[in-house]
LOLUMSE-18253 format. One record per residue: y, x, z of N, C-alpha, C, CB in turn; residue in one letter. Coordinates in steps of 0.05 Angstrom, whole numbers, padded with zeros to 5 digits, always signed. Glycine has a CB too. Layout:
REM LOLUMSE-18253
YXZYXZYXZYXZA
...
REM end
This chain:
REM LOLUMSE-18253
+00509+03680+05144+00526+03667+05129+00552+03680+05127+00527+03642+05137X
+00561+03686+05105+00591+03701+05098+00613+03680+05100+00592+03715+05064X
+00633+03689+05112+00656+03676+05111+00678+03688+05091+00665+03674+05138X
+00685+03672+05069+00707+03682+05052+00736+03684+05068+00710+03662+05027X
+00748+03702+05061+00774+03707+05072+00792+03681+05067+00786+03732+05059X
+00804+03671+05087+00819+03649+05087+00845+03648+05067+00827+03645+05113X
+00858+03670+05065+00882+03670+05049+00873+03669+05019+00900+03696+05055X
+00888+03648+05006+00883+03641+04978+00890+03665+04962+00898+03615+04968X
+00908+03680+04967+00917+03703+04954+00898+03724+04950+00938+03713+04967X
+00876+03724+04965+00855+03744+04964+00836+03737+04942+00842+03747+04991X
+00836+03710+04934+00818+03699+04911+00835+03705+04885+00810+03665+04915X
+00825+03722+04869+00839+03727+04843+00820+03726+04818+00853+03755+04845X
+00830+03720+04797+00815+03720+04773+00818+03748+04761+00824+03696+04755X
+00799+03762+04750+00799+03785+04742+00793+03787+04712+00784+03799+04759X
+00808+03804+04696+00804+03810+04670+00777+03826+04667+00828+03825+04659X
+00760+03820+04652+00736+03834+04650+00718+03823+04626+00721+03833+04677X
+00695+03837+04625+00679+03827+04604+00684+03838+04577+00684+03799+04604X
+00672+03827+04555+00677+03836+04527+00695+03814+04515+00648+03840+04509X
+00711+03827+04495+00726+03806+04479+00709+03799+04458+00751+03815+04468X
+00717+03777+04449+00705+03760+04426+00708+03776+04400+00720+03731+04423X
+00699+03766+04377+00701+03781+04352+00728+03781+04345+00685+03769+04330X
+00747+03760+04350+00770+03761+04343+00792+03780+04362+00776+03734+04342X
+00779+03788+04382+00795+03812+04397+00811+03796+04417+00816+03833+04375X
+00813+03768+04417+00831+03754+04434+00820+03744+04459+00843+03733+04420X
+00794+03738+04457+00782+03725+04483+00781+03745+04505+00752+03714+04478X
+00785+03736+04529+00777+03751+04552+00765+03734+04570+00799+03765+04565X
+00739+03743+04582+00726+03731+04600+00739+03734+04629+00700+03740+04598X
+00740+03716+04644+00755+03717+04668+00730+03721+04693+00776+03687+04671X
+00730+03734+04710+00711+03741+04731+00722+03733+04757+00703+03771+04731X
+00710+03717+04774+00724+03707+04796+00715+03729+04820+00714+03674+04802X
+00734+03739+04831+00731+03760+04853+00739+03747+04880+00749+03786+04847X
+00725+03750+04901+00730+03741+04927+00721+03763+04943+00718+03713+04934X
+00737+03766+04964+00733+03785+04987+00722+03771+05014+00761+03798+04992X
+00698+03785+05022+00687+03767+05046+00688+03791+05068+00651+03753+05039X
+00686+03783+05094+00684+03799+05115+00653+03804+05116+00696+03788+05141X
+00645+03828+05118+00616+03837+05123+00607+03831+05149+00611+03866+05119X
+00585+03817+05151+00573+03806+05176+00550+03825+05183+00562+03775+05174X
+00545+03828+05210+00517+03842+05216+00488+03827+05202+00514+03841+05250X
+00469+03844+05199+00444+03835+05189+00445+03820+05163+00432+03819+05208X
+00462+03824+05146+00463+03810+05117+00458+03830+05097+00490+03796+05111X
+00449+03820+05077+00440+03838+05051+00465+03854+05044+00430+03819+05024X
+00489+03841+05046+00515+03857+05036+00519+03880+05053+00540+03840+05037X
+00515+03876+05079+00520+03900+05095+00502+03924+05088+00516+03894+05124X
+00477+03918+05080+00457+03940+05071+00468+03954+05041+00424+03925+05066X
+00476+03936+05026+00486+03942+05000+00512+03960+05006+00492+03913+04982X
+00530+03955+05022+00553+03971+05029+00545+03996+05043+00572+03954+05046X
+00526+03996+05061+00516+04020+05072+00507+04037+05052+00496+04017+05091X
+00491+04028+05034+00476+04046+05013+00499+04058+04995+00452+04029+04993X
+00521+04040+04987+00543+04051+04973+00554+04073+04986+00562+04033+04968X
+00560+04069+05012+00577+04090+05028+00558+04118+05031+00586+04076+05061X
+00534+04113+05038+00517+04138+05039+00517+04153+05013+00487+04133+05047X
+00516+04139+04991+00514+04154+04966+00542+04162+04956+00499+04137+04946X
+00563+04150+04961+00589+04156+04950+00605+04179+04969+00606+04128+04948X
+00600+04178+04991+00616+04192+05011+00603+04215+05023+00623+04174+05032X
+00599+04236+05010+00586+04258+05022+00595+04271+05048+00585+04277+05005X
+00624+04266+05053+00637+04274+05075+00624+04260+05102+00666+04269+05072X
+00612+04238+05097+00600+04222+05119+00574+04237+05130+00592+04193+05108X
+00564+04253+05113+00538+04268+05120+00517+04251+05133+00544+04291+05139X
+00514+04225+05121+00494+04209+05132+00473+04196+05114+00507+04190+05145X
+00453+04193+05125+00432+04180+05106+00435+04149+05104+00402+04186+05116X
+00423+04138+05085+00424+04109+05086+00420+04093+05113+00404+04101+05068X
+00400+04105+05123+00391+04093+05150+00411+04096+05171+00366+04106+05161X
+00423+04119+05172+00444+04127+05192+00472+04108+05184+00450+04162+05190X
+00477+04106+05161+00501+04089+05152+00495+04060+05160+00506+04090+05121X
+00472+04053+05155+00464+04024+05160+00468+04017+05191+00431+04018+05150X
+00456+04035+05207+00462+04033+05237+00491+04034+05243+00447+04055+05253X
+00504+04049+05233+00534+04053+05240+00546+04026+05229+00549+04082+05227X
+00542+04019+05206+00556+03993+05194+00545+03970+05209+00549+03989+05162X
+00523+03969+05220+00514+03945+05238+00531+03943+05262+00484+03947+05248X
+00535+03966+05276+00550+03969+05298+00578+03958+05294+00551+03996+05305X
+00590+03971+05273+00619+03967+05269+00623+03938+05262+00631+03985+05246X
+00603+03925+05245+00608+03896+05233+00604+03874+05259+00585+03890+05205X
+00591+03886+05282+00583+03868+05304+00607+03867+05323+00557+03877+05320X
+00628+03883+05318+00652+03882+05336+00676+03885+05319+00651+03905+05358X
+00687+03863+05309+00712+03863+05288+00740+03862+05304+00710+03835+05266X
+00737+03871+05332+00762+03869+05347+00781+03894+05341+00756+03866+05378X
+00766+03916+05331+00782+03944+05321+00783+03947+05295+00771+03969+05331X
+00765+03934+05279+00768+03940+05247+00750+03918+05235+00759+03972+05237X
+00746+03921+05208+00731+03902+05193+00722+03918+05168+00749+03876+05186X
+00699+03909+05160+00689+03915+05134+00691+03893+05114+00661+03923+05136X
+00698+03899+05093+00700+03875+05068+00681+03883+05047+00733+03872+05052X
+00672+03863+05035+00656+03867+05010+00670+03848+04985+00621+03858+05016X
+00674+03859+04963+00684+03842+04943+00662+03831+04925+00704+03857+04926X
+00661+03809+04916+00640+03796+04900+00650+03785+04874+00627+03774+04915X
+00638+03795+04853+00646+03783+04827+00628+03762+04818+00648+03803+04805X
+00632+03739+04814+00613+03716+04809+00590+03716+04828+00601+03716+04781X
+00595+03720+04854+00574+03721+04870+00559+03745+04879+00558+03707+04860X
+00563+03765+04863+00551+03794+04864+00568+03815+04878+00546+03804+04836X
+00559+03831+04894+00574+03851+04909+00585+03870+04890+00557+03865+04931X
+00611+03877+04889+00617+03898+04870+00635+03919+04882+00631+03886+04845X
+00642+03916+04910+00660+03938+04925+00663+03930+04952+00689+03942+04913X
+00673+03952+04967+00672+03950+04995+00697+03969+05005+00642+03958+05006X
+00708+03961+05028+00730+03976+05035+00731+03972+05070+00757+03964+05017X
+00740+03991+05086+00743+03985+05114+00767+03989+05126+00726+03998+05127X
+00776+03974+05145+00799+03979+05161+00787+03988+05190+00818+03952+05162X
+00794+04015+05195+00783+04027+05218+00802+04036+05238+00768+04048+05212X
+00799+04043+05264+00817+04052+05284+00822+04081+05280+00806+04046+05311X
+00800+04097+05273+00803+04126+05268+00787+04136+05245+00796+04141+05291X
+00801+04155+05229+00787+04168+05206+00770+04187+05218+00805+04182+05186X
+00751+04199+05202+00733+04218+05212+00745+04245+05216+00711+04221+05194X
+00748+04254+05239+00761+04278+05245+00788+04284+05233+00745+04297+05238X
+00807+04265+05237+00832+04266+05224+00850+04288+05234+00845+04241+05226X
+00865+04299+05214+00885+04318+05219+00915+04305+05229+00887+04334+05192X
+00913+04280+05230+00936+04267+05238+00928+04243+05259+00951+04256+05213X
+00945+04243+05281+00938+04223+05299+00954+04195+05297+00942+04235+05325X
+00947+04181+05279+00957+04157+05270+00931+04137+05268+00974+04160+05243X
+00941+04110+05267+00921+04087+05265+00938+04063+05259+00905+04082+05293X
+00920+04045+05245+00896+04045+05235+00893+04056+05205+00887+04018+05237X
+00867+04058+05199+00864+04072+05171+00847+04052+05152+00846+04104+05174X
+00857+04054+05128+00841+04041+05106+00821+04064+05097+00862+04029+05081X
+00795+04056+05096+00775+04078+05092+00754+04067+05075+00763+04088+05119X
+00739+04085+05060+00715+04079+05047+00723+04061+05026+00695+04068+05064X
+00743+04059+05008+00746+04041+04987+00725+04049+04964+00775+04039+04978X
+00704+04032+04957+00688+04039+04934+00684+04013+04918+00660+04052+04942X
+00684+04021+04891+00677+03997+04870+00658+04010+04852+00704+03983+04852X
+00637+03989+04846+00618+04000+04829+00628+04008+04803+00597+03984+04825X
+00618+04027+04790+00631+04038+04767+00638+04017+04744+00612+04060+04756X
+00621+03998+04736+00623+03980+04718+00647+03958+04723+00597+03969+04716X
+00658+03961+04749+00677+03941+04756+00703+03957+04764+00666+03923+04780X
+00704+03981+04756+00727+03998+04762+00746+03989+04740+00720+04030+04762X
+00775+03993+04749+00797+03987+04731+00798+03957+04722+00794+04003+04708X
+00788+03943+04738+00791+03913+04733+00803+03897+04756+00763+03902+04727X
+00814+03913+04774+00831+03895+04801+00816+03896+04824+00836+03861+04796X
+00792+03902+04825+00771+03900+04849+00782+03918+04869+00739+03908+04842X
+00788+03943+04861+00798+03960+04883+00826+03952+04894+00800+03989+04874X
+00844+03942+04878+00870+03932+04885+00868+03906+04904+00887+03925+04858X
+00847+03890+04897+00843+03866+04912+00835+03875+04941+00822+03847+04899X
+00815+03893+04942+00805+03902+04970+00825+03915+04985+00782+03921+04969X
+00843+03931+04971+00864+03943+04989+00885+03921+04997+00879+03968+04975X
+00892+03904+04984+00910+03880+04992+00895+03869+05014+00916+03858+04969X
+00869+03861+05014+00856+03846+05034+00856+03863+05059+00827+03839+05026X
+00851+03887+05061+00854+03907+05081+00879+03905+05093+00849+03933+05071X
+00901+03907+05079+00928+03907+05087+00932+03877+05102+00949+03912+05061X
+00922+03857+05090+00924+03829+05104+00908+03830+05131+00911+03805+05085X
+00886+03845+05133+00870+03844+05157+00888+03859+05178+00840+03858+05154X
+00900+03882+05170+00917+03898+05188+00941+03881+05200+00927+03922+05173X
+00955+03865+05179+00975+03847+05190+00967+03830+05211+00985+03831+05169X
+00942+03816+05203+00930+03796+05226+00924+03809+05252+00903+03783+05217X
+00919+03834+05253+00921+03845+05276+00943+03860+05290+00905+03856+05274X
+00965+03852+05277+00995+03857+05288+00999+03890+05284+00998+03847+05324X
+00987+03901+05262+00994+03929+05256+01018+03927+05235+00969+03946+05245X
+01039+03947+05239+01060+03946+05220+01059+03967+05198+01084+03948+05233X
+01036+03986+05201+01036+04005+05180+01003+04014+05182+01060+04031+05184X
+00994+04024+05156+00966+04027+05153+00965+04057+05137+00951+04000+05137X
+00944+04073+05147+00945+04101+05136+00917+04106+05119+00949+04124+05161X
+00920+04126+05105+00894+04134+05088+00897+04161+05076+00887+04114+05064X
+00871+04171+05076+00868+04199+05060+00858+04196+05036+00850+04220+05073X
+00867+04208+05015+00855+04209+04989+00856+04237+04975+00869+04188+04972X
+00836+04244+04963+00838+04269+04948+00845+04268+04919+00815+04283+04949X
+00840+04243+04906+00848+04242+04878+00856+04212+04868+00824+04254+04861X
+00865+04197+04886+00875+04169+04878+00904+04162+04887+00855+04148+04889X
+00922+04186+04887+00946+04181+04896+00959+04160+04880+00961+04205+04897X
+00958+04163+04853+00972+04147+04836+00965+04119+04838+00970+04156+04811X
+00939+04113+04842+00930+04084+04846+00942+04071+04867+00902+04081+04850X
+00944+04088+04892+00955+04076+04918+00985+04074+04916+00948+04093+04942X
+00999+04097+04899+01030+04090+04896+01034+04066+04879+01046+04114+04883X
+01019+04058+04862+01021+04034+04846+01021+04010+04861+01001+04033+04826X
+01006+04010+04885+01003+03988+04904+01020+03990+04926+00976+03987+04913X
+01042+04008+04923+01063+04010+04945+01059+04029+04968+01067+03985+04956X
+01039+04045+04966+01032+04065+04986+01049+04092+04980+00998+04071+04985X
+01059+04108+05001+01072+04134+04996+01059+04153+05010+01100+04134+05002X
+01063+04178+04999+01052+04200+05010+01069+04213+05033+01046+04220+04988X
+01058+04216+05055+01072+04224+05079+01067+04257+05081+01061+04205+05106X
+01045+04270+05074+01040+04294+05081+01013+04303+05065+01038+04295+05110X
+01013+04327+05058+00986+04339+05044+00976+04358+05064+00990+04356+05014X
+00947+04356+05063+00935+04373+05081+00908+04383+05072+00935+04360+05105X
+00894+04404+05086+00868+04409+05074+00851+04393+05098+00860+04444+05069X
+00838+04371+05089+00818+04356+05105+00790+04362+05095+00824+04326+05104X
+00775+04374+05114+00747+04379+05112+00745+04392+05086+00729+04353+05114X
+00760+04413+05080+00759+04431+05055+00768+04419+05030+00731+04440+05050X
+00782+04398+05031+00790+04383+05008+00823+04381+05009+00776+04353+05008X
+00834+04386+04986+00864+04382+04986+00872+04352+04986+00877+04395+04960X
+00882+04344+05007+00885+04313+05012+00912+04303+05019+00867+04305+05033X
+00915+04279+05005+00943+04265+05013+00940+04248+05037+00954+04246+04988X
+00956+04249+05058+00959+04228+05076+00979+04207+05066+00968+04240+05102X
+00972+04184+05064+00989+04160+05054+00993+04141+05073+00977+04146+05032X
+01013+04125+05069+01017+04102+05087+01029+04080+05072+01035+04110+05111X
+01027+04053+05083+01039+04030+05074+01052+04014+05098+01017+04014+05058X
+01077+04010+05096+01090+03994+05114+01081+03965+05106+01122+03999+05113X
+01077+03950+05125+01067+03921+05124+01090+03904+05132+01043+03914+05144X
REM end
């Protein structure tokens, strides 16, 4: 059974869908973030997304599923979240202790933000980032870090700032942080 996150701010109404013929109608989609629990269908969905989207993981679906099962079974050091739109999984994000082979010795990290293509640019990613920030606050962290190769503008709009530029795993990468 999944637990919705308790903070009402994490439940948001998203703009989406098609406009009516008049061009005025906007269908609202209910987005909720949930903590991913071990042995749930959502965990397998998130593992598949991660294995397919993040080549840097160099992991098969089966390897990522095992990794996610272990990660989800101990939430003392981090958490995996899944966003659902009208009950269907549409995105995921992690709060982790350490990034994969980081060039910077900092912690914790927002990692693995993924939103299915048809739900991008509708606020799902922003909702997941805010939910990860809330999870970090609940764990008494005052700052969170991330690496991004191509989403600096997205994170800056959410209040994150670039601390450094680095070559991480062969990619021109920004180290960003958000003070909580």
